[in-house]
N, C-alpha and C positions, 0 to 999 in steps of 0.2 A: 379457279372454278367459279361458274355462275356469272360469266361476263356477258351472256346473251349473244353469243356469236353463232347461233344456229346449232349448237351441240344438241344432240338428241332428236333433231328433225330428220325426216326422211330426205336423203340427198337428191332423190329423183324428183320429189315435190319442189325442192328448192330450185332445181335446174329448170323445171317447167315454169315456175313463177318468174324466173329471170328471163326466160324466152318470151313469155306472154306480155310482160311489162304492162299489166293492167288491161289487156285486150280480151275480148271474148266473154265478157260478163253478161251479155244479153241486153235486152231493152227494158229491163225493169218489170213492170206489171203487165206486160203483154199476155193476153190469154186469161186474165183474171177479171173479176168483176163482171160488168155487163157484157164485155166483149167475149167472155167465155161461153155465152149462149148463142145458139144459132139465130141468124137474122130473122127468120120467119116467126120467131116467138118474141121478138123485141119490138118495143114501141118507143117513139120519141115523145117527150113531154115538154111543153113550153109554158111560159108565164108562171114558173115556180118562184117562190121567194128567192131573192138574190142572196147567194152565199159568198162570203169572203173567207179567205184563208183555207185551212185544211178541211177535208170532208167532215160533215156533221152527221155522224152515225145515228144520232137520235132522230134527226129530221128524215134520214133515209128510212128508218124504221117506221116513222109516222106515215111517210108516203106509201110504203109497202102496205101498211094496214089500211090506208084509204083506198088503195087500188083493189085490195082483197075484200073490202066491205060490200062490194056488189056481188059477192059469191064466186068470183073468179079466183084461180090459183095463181097468185103473184109470187114468183120464186125469188125475184130480186128487184130492187128499186134503188135508184140513186139520184140525188139532187146534185147537178154539176154547177159550174160557175156560169154566171150570166143569165140565170133564171131558166136554164134548160137542164134536162135530165133524161132518164130513160128507165125502162122497166122490162122485165122478161116474165113471160107467162108459161104455163105448162104446155100449151099446144098453140099452133098457129090460129086455130079457131078462137081460142080464148083471147089471143092478142087482138084479133079483129073485133071480137065482142067488147073488149076494153075500149077500143077506139069509139065504137058506137055508143057505149053507155057512160063512159067517163069523160069524154070530151065535153067541156063546158061545166064540169063539176067544180065544186069549191074545195080548195085545199089551203088551209091556214090563211083564209081571207083573200085568196087569189083564185080567179076563175082560170083553171088550167086548160091547156090544149093538149089533146092526146091524138097522135096521128101515126101513120106508118113511118117506118124508118126510111129516110131517103138521103141521097148524097146532097152536097151543097148546091149542085146544079139542078136539083129537083128530080133526078132520075132515081129509080129504085135499084139498089145494088143487086147484082145477079144472085148473091148469096141470101138476099132477103125476100126473093120472090117466092 
């Protein structure tokens, strides 16, 4: 008794696990964080302090507070790697206003760039129009 050979487990679940062999677990964090917001309310932020390692939740919180300091409703902000990040606002109009008012503002000693979200080739994705 107690040899750990699967006794007490649902045999159907065991069979499913054997068939799947680790497949079908999804792609991790897809649909969470900044990507969970509609493109129209998101902005790109550049020239942020360089972050190494895991996400810095405290810096994300400070960035969100900075973006909301102009009276806008910033719902989410994150500092990514390489000095880039993004934020989401309550409405597309607030996102546009954030670009107009926060581009060139100072965040932790850096003059940040705030712009509309675009693809690497410079085009605006259809979901962000």
